[in-house]
N, C-alpha and C positions, 0 to 999 in steps of 0.2 A: 587873978589879975583883974582889975576893974576895966569897965568900957566906958567909952565916952563917944558923944557925937560932936560934930564940929560945925563951922559956919557953911552955908549952902554951897560956897564956892571954893571949899577946901579942894586941894588937888585929888585926895582920896575919892572924892564924888565926881570928878571930871574926867578921870582916867578910864580907858576901856582895857579891860584885862582879858586874858585868854586862858583856857585850861585845855591842855591836850590829852586826849583819851588814848593816844597811842595807836600802834598798828595792830590789827587783828591777824590771827592765823586763818588760813583758808577754812571754810565751814559755814554751813547755812545757819541763819538765824543766831549769829554770834552776839552776845551781850558784852558790852564793854564795862570797864570799871565806873562805879558811881562817883560823880561828883557831889559832894555835901555843902549845901549853903552854909556859910559860917556866920552871916548876917543877912539882912534883907538885900537882895540882889535883883537886877534886871537881866534876864538872859536874853540877849539880843539877837544872836545868830548861831547857826552851826556851819563850820567850814568842812567840806569833806574832800579828800584827795584820793584818786585810785592809784593804788600801788601795782596791783596786777589785775588786768581786765577779767571780768567774768565770762560765763558761756551761756547765760540767760538773756532774754529780751524782756525788758521792764517798761511799763508806761506809768509816769508819775510826774508830779510837780518838781521842778529843779531850781526854784528860786526866780526864775525868769518866765518860764511858761511850761506847758505840758510837753514832755519830750518822750518819743519811743526810744528807749536806750538799748541798742544792741551790744552784747557783751558786757552789760553793766550790772548794777545792783541797785537796790532800794535801801533806805535806811529810815528810821524813826527816832524821833526823840521822845524819852519816856520821862515823864515828870511825876514823881510820887511826892504826894501833898500830905505832910503831917499835920494833923488837927485833931479836933474831937473824934473824927473818924478818918482814917487813912484812905485816901482816894488816888487814882491814877489818871493823869491826862496824857493822852498820846498825840504827838504832832508827826504828821506824815501819812502816807508813804512820800518819800522824797526820792527823786532820781539823781544818782550821782553822774551828772552829764552837763555839758555846756550848751547853751542855745536852746532853741526850740525845733520841733519837727522830729525828724529821725536822725539820730546820733550814733556812731560807732564809739564806744569807750576804748580808750587806750591808756596806758599807763601814764601818769603825769596829768591827767584831766583832773580839774577840780570844780566845786561849785559852792556858793554860799547861799544859804536859805536864811531868810529873816523870820524870826519867830513872832507868832502872835497867838491870840486866843486867851478868852477870859474863863473858859469853862474849867471844871475841876474834875470831870470824870469823863471817860469815852474819847472819842477822836475829836479833838477841839481845833486841829488845824489840818485839814486834808489837801490845802492847796496854797493859794496865793495869800500873801500877808496883806492885810488891809489897814494895820494899825502900826503906828511907831511905838518905840520904847520897849518891845519884846514882852516878855512874860514875868511876873513876879515870883522869885524864889524866896520863900521865908526861911528863917534859920531852922535848920534841921532838914528842910526839903532835900530830896535827891534828884539828880537828873543824869540819866545815861542814854547811851546810843544802842539801838538794837538794829543789826543788819538784817537785810532781806534773806531770800530763799537761796540765792546762787551759792553753790557749793565751792567755787573756785576762786572767787573774787577776793581780793585783799585790799584793805582800805584803811585810812587814818582820819581822825576826826578832831576837831577842836570846838569848844564852846566859847563864844564871845560874850562877855558879860560886864557889868558894871556895878559898883556899890550904890544902892539907892541913896538919894540925899537924906541926910539926918539920921541914917542907920548907925547903930551903936557898933563901934570897932575898938580893937585893942590898941591902946596908945603905944607909939614907938618912937 
């Protein structure tokens, strides 16, 4: 099937989409399934929800500020960049908590972390987002979530993204 691009204001380019990574089983450093970019995309943010509170205390950025998260967990966004050489850019650690200061995580808490960073390897976003429009995912790049070290926390995650203007898409 051929691909095409459309006018800059086509609804395909204006919509914000979401990919749910699903819920993990309890266990430290859980990797979630990989999202594969099907065209040029802007990954805008990660939504995280606590299903079961953890037993660790974590200190990390939560999208609003630095939080000491009691009974919480950390997470990272892992972007594998396919090119002449495959590189990995890490976003995080982020805290699954709301507000700043000291927070005790309970089931049902959620956070939204806006993505940024122009680096292509290493930790490119350890805290606050200072740029709009997220990060670029090129066709074939993968993005997945890596949970922190708490062995009992259970979480669910979603990636918010948009198709970049003038990106080639399959006609429908």
